[in-house]
N, C-alpha and C positions, 0 to 999 in steps of 0.2 A: 079805598083812598090810599095814595102812596105816602111813604114816610115824609118825603119832602113837602108834600101838600099839607100834612098835619103840622109840621114844624112852622110853615108859613102862617097857619092859623094861630098857633101859639104866639108868634111874634106880633101879629096884628093885635091880638088881645092885649098883650103887654103894652103896645104902643098906645092903645086906648086908655089903659089904666094910668100911664105915666103922667099925662097932664093933670089928672085928678090928684095923684099922689104928690106931685111936686118933686123937686130935687133937693137932696140934702144927705145927711149922714144916716147910715143904717142904724136902726134901733137895736140895742143889745137883746139877745135872746131870740132874734128873728129866725135863727136856725135851731130847731129843737135838738138836733144831735149835738150841737156845740152852743152852750149858753153862757159864755163868759160875759162879764159886765162890760160896759162901754169903756174903752181906755180913756184916761184923763191926763195922760202924760205924753211926752214925745212930740209936743207941738200940735196934738190933735184936740179938737174941741170936745169937752165933756158935755153930756146931755143933761138937760134939766130934769127934775123929778117927774114932770108931766110927760116926758118923752120916754122914760125908762119903763121896762116891763116889770110889773109888780112880782115879787117873789111869791112862792107858795104860801097859802094861808096857815100852814103849820107853824106854830110858834115854838120857842125854846122849851115850853112846858110839856110838850108831847112826851108821854112816858115811854120807857123802854119796852114795857109789856103791853103796849097798846095795839090797836088794829092798824095804825098807820106806821109806815117805815120810819126809822130813826134818821132824821135829816138835820141840817144846820139851822133851818128855820129862817125867818125874815129878820133882817137887822133893824128894821124901822117900821113905821106905821104903814099899814096896808090900806089902799084906797078902795072905794066902791067904783066899779067900772064894768062896761060891756065892751067886748072886743070881737068883731067878726073878721074873718079872713077867707081868702079864696086861693086855691092852688090848682094848677093844671100842669100835667107833665106827660111825656111820651116815654114808654119803656120798651126795651128790647129784652126778651125773655128766652133763654136757651132751653128751658124745660117747662113750658106753659101748662102741661098736663100734670105735672108733679108725680110722674110715674117713673119706675126704674127704667133707665135707658132713654126716657123722654120721647117726645114725638116731633122734634125739630124746633126750629126757631120761629118766634111769633112776636109781633109788635102790638102794643096795647096803649090806648089813650085813656087817661084818668082825669076826672074833675072831682075835687074835694072842697067842701065848705066846712068852716069851723066857727063855732060861737062859744065864747067863754064869758062867764059872768061871775062877779064877786061882790058880795055885800057884807059890810062889817059895821057893827055898832059896839057899844060898850061891852056887852057880854056874849053876843052871838056873832058867828061868821058863817056865811053860806057861799059855797063855791060850786059852780056848774060848768060842765064842759061837754060839748057835743061835736062830733066829727062824723061827717057822712058824705057819700058821693057814689059815683059809678065808674066802672071800667068797661071799655068797649074794645073787642078784639078785631084785628084787621081781617082775618080769614076764618074765624070760628065764632060767629055771632051767637051761636047757641050757648057759648060759655060766658056771655056778658053777665055781669053781676053788679049788685049794689053792696055797700058796706056801711055799717053804722056803729058808732061807739058813743055811749052816754054815761055820764057819771055825775053824781051830786053828793056833796058832803055838807052837813050842818053840825056846828059845834056850839056848845054852850058851856061857859065857865062861870060858876058862881063863886061865892067866898070860899066854900069847901067842896061843893059838888060840881062835877063836870059831866057832860053828855056828848057823845059823838054818834051821829046817825049817817050811814054811808050806803049808797047803792050804786053799783056799776054793772053795765051790760055791754056786750059786744055781739055783733052779727057779722061774720066774716066768711069768705069763700074758702079759707084755708086756715091752718094752724097759725096762731099769733107768734109762734117761736120764730124769731128772725124776720117777722113781717112788720117793718118799721112803723112806729106810731100807734100801734094797736096792742091791746091786751092788758094794760095796766100793770105789767109785771116788773119792769125795770125801775131801779131807784132813780135813774135820771130820766128814763122814758125815751128810748131811742125813737127818733122820728124820721119821716121822709124829709130829705133835705129841703131847707127853706121854710118849713112849717113852724108856726109859733108853738112854744112849749105849753103843756097842760098846766093849769093852775091847781090841779089836785095832787095831793101827796101820794106816794106809792103805798100799796097795801102790804101789810105784813104777809110774808110768804105762806104762813099757816092758813090764811083766810082766802087765798087765791085759788079758785077751782079751775084755772085755765090749763094750758098745755106747755110742756117743756120738751116736746119732740115734734117732728114734722110728719104730718099725715097727708093723705092724698087730697086732691081738690074735692070740695064738697061743703055746702053751707053748714055752719055750726053756730050755736048760741051759747054764750057764757053769761051767767049772772051771779053776783055775790051781793047779798044784803047783810050788813053788819051793824051792830050796836055796841056801845061801850059806855059804862058808867065808871067814873073815878071819884075818889074821896081823898081829900088832903087831910091826913090825920095829924099833921104837925108841920113845922117849918121845913123839915127834911124828908118827910114820909108821905107816900101816896099809894093807895090801894086801887087796883083796877079789876073790873069784871067785864068780860066781853063775850059776845056770841055772834055767830054767823051762820047763814044758810046759803049754800051755793049749788049751782048746777052746771053741767056741761052736756049739751044736747046736740046730736048730729042729725041733720035733716036727710042725709043720704045713708043707705044701708052699708053695713060693713064695719062700723065702729061701735064702741061700747059707751052708752050713756052712763052718767054718774051723778050722784047727789052727795053732798057732804055737809054735815052739821058740826060746828066747832064751838067749843067752850074753852075760855082761857081766863085764869085768875092769876093775879100777880101783885107783888109788893115791890115798890121802888124806894130806894134810899139814896138821897143826895148827900154825898160826903163833902163836896165842895160845890161852888156855883157851876162848875163845868163837868164834874165827874159823878156818875150814877151807877149803882149796882142794883140788880133786881133778881128776884127769885119767882118762878112762875110754874104753874101746873096747867097742862092742857089735855083736853079730851076731844077726839074727832071720831065721828061715825061716818064711814064711807058706805054708800049704798049703790047698787047696780040693778035698777028695777027690772030691766029686760031679762036679766039672768037670775033674778030672785036671789041675789047674793049680797053679802055685806060683811064688814069687819070693822074693828075699832082699835084706836091707839090711845095710849096713856103716856104722857111725857112729863118730865121734870127737868127744868134747865136753869142755869145761872148765867146772868148777862152782865156785861160792863159796857158803859157808854161814856164817851168824852165829846163835848160839844163846845165849839166856839161859834157863837151866834152869827149867822150869815157868812161864815167862812169855812168851818171844818166840822165834820161829824164822823166819829169812829165808834163802831159797835162790834162786839164779839159775844157770842153765846155758845153754850154747849151743854149737853145733858144726856140722859138715858131715856129710852123709849121701850115700852112693852106693847106688842101687837097681839091682839086677841082675835083668832079666827073661829067661826062656828065649826062644830064637829063635822057637819055634813060637807063643809067646804075644805077643811084642813086635812082630813084623813087621820094620819097617826099623830101629827103634831098640831096642837091648837094654839100655841103661843110661840112668839119669837121675840128676842131682845136685840136691840140695836142702839146705836148712838146717833145723836143729831147734833148739828152744828150750823152756825150762821155767823158770817162776818161781813162788814161793809165799811167802806171809806168813801166819803164825799168831800170834795174840796172845791172851793170857788175863789178865784182871784180876779184881778183886773182883766187879764187877757186869757186866762186858762181856767177850765173847769174839767174835773174828771171824777169818775166813780168806779169803784172796784167792789164786787160783791161775790160771796160764795155761800151756798146753802146745801145742806144735806138733810133731807127730811122725807117723810112718806107722802105720796101724792095719789091722785085718783087713777093714775096709769095713762092719762092722756088719750083715752079712747082706744088704746091698744091692749093694755093689761087690766086685770082686776086688781088694781093697786100696784104701786111700784116704789122701789127705793130710788130716789132721785138725787142726783148731784148736779148743781147748776153753778157755773162760773161765768161772769161777764165783766168787761171793762169798757168804759167809754172815756174818750178824751176829746175835748173841743178847744180850739184856739182861735182867737181873733188875730189873724195874720197881719193885716194892715187896717187902715180906716174902713175900707170897703170889702176886703176879702176875709173869709173865715173858712176853717176846715175842721173836720172831725173824723174819728175812726171809732168803731165799736164792735170788737169781736166778742163772741159768746160760745160757750160749750155746755152741753148737758149729757148726762148718762142716766138712762132709765133701765132698771133691772127688775124683772118680775119677782114675785114671791113664789117659791116652790110650792107652798101650801095651796095656792090658788090655781095651779097648773096641772092638767092631766099628765101623769107620768113623772111629776116632780122635775120637769125640765127647766133649764136655766136659759133665759133669753135676754139679750141686751141690745139697746139702741144707743149708739154714740152719735150725737148730732152737733153740728158746728155751723155757726153763721158768722159772717164778717160784713161790716158796713163801712163805707167811706164816702164822704161828701165834701164838695168844695162849692162855696157859694159866694156871689158878688152882689153887693147892693147896687141897683140901678137907679135908686132914688131913696127918699126917706122911707117909703112904704112898699117898695117893690124889690124883690130879690130873684136873681137867676141862680139855679143850682144844677150841679152835675153830680150824680151818685153812682156808686157801684155796690152791688150786694152779691154775696156768695152764700149758698146753702148746700150743705152736704151731710149725708147720714149713712151710717154703716150698721147693718143688722148682723148680730152674731148669735148662733144657736149652740148650746152645749158647753159654753165656757171656753177657756183657753184651749186651743187646738181643735176646736169644733169647726163645723162648717160656717163660713161667713161669706158675705157678699156686699159689695158697694151698692146700696139700694137707691141712692139719690145723689145727683149732682146738678146744680142749677146756678147759672150766672144771670144777673140782671143789670142793665145799664139804663140810667134815668137822666133825662134832660127836662127841666121844667121851670116854672115861675110861681112865685108866691106874692100875693098882694094883700095888704091889710090897711085900713084907714087908721087915723089917729084914734087912740083909745077914747071911748065915750065915757067921761067921768060922770057918775050918778051920785048926787048928794042925798 
């Protein structure tokens, strides 16, 4: 089927959806990459509460040492609702094989469906998010694939005791790094243009068993199950105890499967209504069952957070880490010391929203190494340009370096990975959006450190044109 024929099919589908959706102003948050609230000034009509997208269920009481990322939370009461959505788009891919040098240009057609659910009562909150669909190649039907992402979070807050249960899973044809809308990694959650944002909070990076580098094409499964208990010891003090079990499994040969068990204990002290300081201890066991290898990390870190509910969240943490390797794996050195750090800034205003995040921590190696020292930096910015137009950008960078103790010959290897995303969307009605997106992925592999052999291992450009449709939120009492 030619590109023009597929575009005509997309236009016909949207034409069918428009009479159902009706005409009107775009709902805020209809582009997941850019989620500014609806403008209420400049002669434009503000939306009613029934038309606005509910914020994440994370409230201002979420602790710094918790399993969920530190966000600004919801400024008001969160409703019970169900929200389905449908997205179709056409993509041009310059490196569809995800191999060094690539195999030429290819076009792909994708259909995605999404369902979000949220239920809130006096002490409990439940949030569910499912995203799934399929991609069909023009000339390589043997590469057709499906993708799925599912997450559910339940929270309970009593007078003193609190409980968080969370489970998230993805099934993808490639690494979630730079693969918009998937992986649960980002604080804002970069998404494919035009998609509704997730109602789940981001995971604390320590509990995320996913990837921060680009691997070849091949199905992979990621799952993380976490639980947290908190105790309010006084007007300003909270203790937290959290645990998690995660896995990263590749269904095609050539990559390293991993498991990780995480334990995190912390103390949070609120000095003001907006300022919090915390001290935490963490333990992680990384296992690589196919290689019969494992190692463990111990960390202590001090954190600071500042939050203006619904508007601003700033967090910074740093500390020391000790890595313990088994003698049979490490050779002459069984321990290594390093430092860890994490910082984030999230800001939401009437027309703008942006997030900046940096992390330095130990990871599972992303299917390439037996563990890695990882640095991850990303930035997202979305802006409501006019009543109907919105735009966003989202660059990210990661650096993954192996541990010499886990490598034959004590060699040093590094992957430097970069992605960049940009989208422009226009409301065609109250519930329909057309979007245009551009994505860049590039990665460089270096062996032997500075001055060693290196090569540009990956370069990929993707252009996307598509439509997103969703009905009015179904409010459930």
